[in-house]
C-alpha positions in Angstrom: 37.8 18.3 -4.5 39.6 22.3 -5.3 35.9 22.3 -7.1 34.0 21.0 -4.3 35.8 23.8 -1.9 35.4 26.6 -5.3 31.4 25.5 -4.7 31.1 26.3 -0.8 32.6 29.2 -1.2 30.4 30.4 -4.0 27.4 29.5 -1.9 29.0 31.4 0.6 29.8 35.1 -1.0 25.9 34.5 -3.1 24.7 34.3 1.1 26.4 36.8 2.3 25.9 39.5 -0.5 22.5 39.0 -0.7 22.1 39.0 3.2 23.8 42.5 3.2 21.3 43.8 0.7 18.9 46.4 2.3 16.8 49.0 1.5 18.3 52.7 0.4 16.3 54.1 2.5 16.6 52.3 5.9 19.9 52.8 5.2 20.4 56.4 4.5 18.9 56.6 8.2 14.9 57.2 6.5 13.2 54.9 8.6 9.8 57.7 8.7 6.6 55.6 9.2 5.7 58.0 6.7 8.0 56.1 3.8 6.1 53.1 4.5 2.5 54.3 4.5 4.0 56.3 1.3 4.4 52.9 0.1 2.5 50.8 -2.7 0.6 48.1 -1.2 2.2 45.5 -2.5 4.9 46.8 -1.0 3.9 47.5 1.8 3.3 44.7 2.8 5.4 42.3 4.9 8.2 40.8 2.6 8.5 36.9 2.1 11.3 34.9 2.2 12.4 31.4 1.0 12.6 30.6 5.6 9.1 31.8 4.9 8.0 28.2 4.1 9.3 26.7 7.3 7.4 29.2 9.3 3.7 28.5 7.6 1.3 27.3 9.9 0.1 23.7 9.9 -3.4 25.2 9.3 -2.8 27.5 6.4 -2.9 24.2 4.6 -5.8 21.7 4.6 -6.0 18.2 4.0 -7.9 16.9 1.4 -7.7 13.3 1.7 -11.0 11.1 3.1 -9.8 10.3 6.3 -11.9 6.9 5.9 -9.8 6.6 3.0 -6.9 6.8 4.4 -7.3 5.0 7.8 -8.7 1.8 5.6 -6.0 2.0 2.9 -3.8 1.6 5.5 -5.5 -1.6 7.3 -6.3 -3.5 4.5 -2.0 -3.2 3.3 -1.5 -3.4 6.9 1.1 -6.8 5.6 3.3 -4.0 3.6 5.7 -2.3 5.4 5.5 1.3 5.1 8.2 3.3 2.9 6.4 6.5 2.4 3.6 7.9 3.8 2.1 11.5 3.2 -1.0 12.7 4.4 -1.1 16.4 2.9 -0.7 15.2 -0.8 -2.6 11.5 -0.2 0.3 9.0 -1.3 0.9 6.2 0.6 3.7 4.0 -0.6 3.8 0.1 0.9 7.1 -2.2 0.8 7.0 -5.4 -0.4 5.0 -7.8 1.2 3.4 -11.1 1.6 -0.1 -11.4 2.0 -1.8 -13.6 4.8 -2.2 -17.3 3.5 -0.2 -16.1 -0.3 3.0 -17.2 -1.5 3.8 -13.7 -4.0 5.6 -10.4 -2.7 3.0 -7.7 -3.6 4.5 -3.7 -3.2 1.1 -1.1 -3.2 1.1 3.1 -4.0 -2.2 4.4 -3.4 -3.4 7.7 -4.2 -6.1 9.6 -2.1 -6.7 12.2 -4.1 -10.2 14.1 -2.9 -12.4 14.3 0.4 -15.1 12.3 -0.6 -15.8 8.9 0.4 -16.6 7.7 -3.5 -14.1 5.1 -6.2 -13.0 8.5 -7.5 -11.0 9.4 -4.6 -9.0 6.4 -4.5 -6.2 4.8 -7.0 -4.0 1.9 -6.2 -0.9 0.8 -8.1 -0.1 -2.7 -7.3 3.3 -4.8 -8.4 5.2 -8.1 -7.7 8.7 -8.4 -7.4 7.9 -10.1 -11.9 6.2 -6.5 -12.4 2.7 -5.2 -12.3 0.1 -7.0 -10.8 -4.0 -7.6 -13.2 -5.8 -4.8 -13.4 -9.1 -6.9 -11.7 -6.1 -7.6 -8.5 -6.6 -3.8 -8.3 -9.8 -3.5 -8.7 -10.5 -5.9 -5.8 -8.3 -3.8 -3.7 -9.9 -0.8 -4.5 -13.2 -2.3 -3.4 -11.2 -3.6 0.2 -10.3 -0.8 1.3 -13.6 1.6 -0.3 -15.5 -1.5 1.9 -13.2 -0.8 4.7 -13.5 2.2 4.8 -17.4 2.9 4.8 -17.5 0.4 7.9 -15.4 2.9 9.9 -18.1 5.9 8.7 -20.6 4.0 9.5 -19.2 2.5 13.2 -18.5 6.6 13.6 -22.4 7.5 13.1 -22.2 8.8 9.7 -24.5 7.0 7.3 
């Protein structure tokens, strides 16, 4: 318990010291606009802090996954529950589920790695409770996802 208190106290002390630090010219009362213009360009730009990572606009980072492959993967493997989903990195992790008419439980990890509607844009990794599935089974799932993606694109009027 003493180590926990010491760790928390150390964290708050470091945080307090860092938050109290400031530019010496501003502390001495030199808030001249000429001071800011005399700084080199890199220093006069707005500084970034760790907190800026939480304030970024969503439009700065474009999503680089194919939306048809993404939705097709969710459709084809809808019998599996979603464990984790991240459209910004293109990862879908599905939990164990039994396909319709099947007996074995499967789990899948899907990577959509490119915005193109091509086979190289999709990677599927599957396993059962007893281990990984065959490469042929994974290829069948990839082909089913790609076929569904092409159907969805065609339904949207794109060829």
